C-alpha positions, 0 to 999 in steps of 0.5 A: 523494417526500418532500413540500415546506412552503409555502416550498419546502423539504422538509417531515416527508416527507424520511424517503426513499421505499419500506418500511423493508425496502427501507431496510434492503436499500439500507444492506447494498448502500450502505455498505462497499463499500469498505475505506477509511474515509473512503469508509465514512462518507461512505456513511453519511452519503449513505444517512442523507440519502435516508432519514430526514434532510435532512443528515447528518455523521460525527464519528469518534473518534481510534482510541485513543479508539475502542477504549478507550485514553486519547488526548491528544485524544479529541474527534471528528474530522469525517470526511464530511458529507452534503444541505444542511450549512448546517442544521449548527447550530452548525457543528461539531454538538452536541456534548454530545449526541454524548457523551450518544449514546455514553455511553447507547450508543442515538440520541438525537433532540431539537429545536435550532436553534428559530426563528419558520420553521426548527425542527430536529431533531437526532439523534445515532446512535453508531457501535457495534459489538463493543465499540469506540466509532467515532464518532457519525452526526449528521442533521438535518432540519426540523419533523417530529421523527424517529420510532421507525422513524427511530432504528430504521433509523439505529442499523442503519445506524450499526452496519453502517457501524461494522463495516465501519469496523473492518475497515477499522482491522483491515486497515489495522494488517494492512497496517502491520505486513506493510509494516514488516516488509518494510521492515524486510527489504529497508532492511538487506540483507547487508554488502557489501565497503567496495570498492562503493558500494550505493544500494536502493529498495523502493516498494510499489504503491499498493493492491491486495494487501497486499505483494509478493515483491520482494526484494533481498540482498547477500553478502560473499565472499571475496577482496572480491568481493560477490553482488548479488542481486534477486529476485520471488516470483510473486504478491502477498499475505503468501504470498508475503512469507513465501516471499520471506524463505525465498528469501532464507535459502536464497540466503544458505546457498548464497551461502556457499559461493562458488560461481558465480552459476550454480551457485547459481541451480543449486542454489536452483532444486534446493532450491525444487523438491524442496520443493514448496511454495513459489511460483516466483520469478525471480531475478538474481545478479551478482557483482562483484570490484572488484580485477579490475573484472569482474561475473560475472552469472546469471539465472533469468527475470529481466530483465537489468541495465542499465550507467550509464556515467560519462557518463550513458548506459545499456546494458542487458546481453544475458544467457542467459534461464534458468528461474525458480526452483522448476521444478527444469529448471536450466540456467543460464548466466552471462556476464562482463563489464567494469566500471570505477569509472566505471560504475553497475549496476542491478539491478531487478523488473519493476515498474520498467519494465513498463507496461500495453500494453506491449512488455518490450523497449520498456520495456527500451528506455526504461530504457536510453535514460536519460540521466541527470547524468554523476558523479552518485553512486549515490544520486542516480542511482538517484532520477533512475532512479526519477522518470524511469520514474515508479515512485512510480506503478508498478502493481506493486511495484519494488525496484531496487539500484545498486552501483558500484566504489569507486576504490582511494585511492592514496598521492600 
């Protein structure tokens, strides 16, 4: 155990317990347990306090400065602290010492805050890995100077943390790129005919996998009709997103032949099964004909749509269950439903309604039981649905499409 001075405070023995090899093992096991940058810095500060100091703080450079690019504000940002933080003097740490440690690329230890009772020792350790400078670990303790063993252990822990910070930033960059790509794809579905009002939303699930295979699309057909599509490739991650774009491209091509929805699904199923490299996917097609006031609906293993009437009441539409795309089984059927200009059709992926431990029929019934504001616009109605079902905290990605027939303007 750490020794204590006559004033009851920790003395020179703050270097922790166990052998240097024990401390190295602790560093490997306790630093970088997640891909979260802040958590890694907190783990580094806590490790330092366990083994060689009484208080520790981690100050990071901006990502641009860390990568060696010019930054309008190359200064440090305090992201973690542990132990007896009042011992840090001045409060933001000795900036010149941090700069020096980064410039020289090595730990530097000096006395600071000398007084009759509480002389302090501070060590600045650069966070360096693979040619990148991420920031500085500041460690402070009273009385005894840091030893060579302390400096060596601090250097090892700081380098380990820097490696994990590099992983975290690369992961964040990849996640951001993939999400931006998927949002760009989903934010611009094909243009429906102007006789339809359309609203769409895509909400990625928090944490876990990068992205899923949820998607939506609209295909403009002849005679004022529009094919509305919502699909969900099984699985998550970049592979699912790649397969999602392939399904979307195939759907556009097949739908351009103006086949009825159930035959579009049959063609897609055959093409994907023959290819053999794509993941199975569920899909829901609705061909809306505003002139006739009809919706022709067909599904491939997908949840049925809901229609909200002008008074805000909902109705779950019955739909024959067909196998997911890619099985090669076929056997899709379609149903026809009347659709008035007061009705709003809502299509969605399962992330909108599914909840852990709840039967899917109960989940769908909760959606259909919603009572939305009468006369709300398509965008506002869709936002009401997302809020009512707490979609922003869903456990899976959510893709939703809402459509309403736009009434024709008649001359007075």
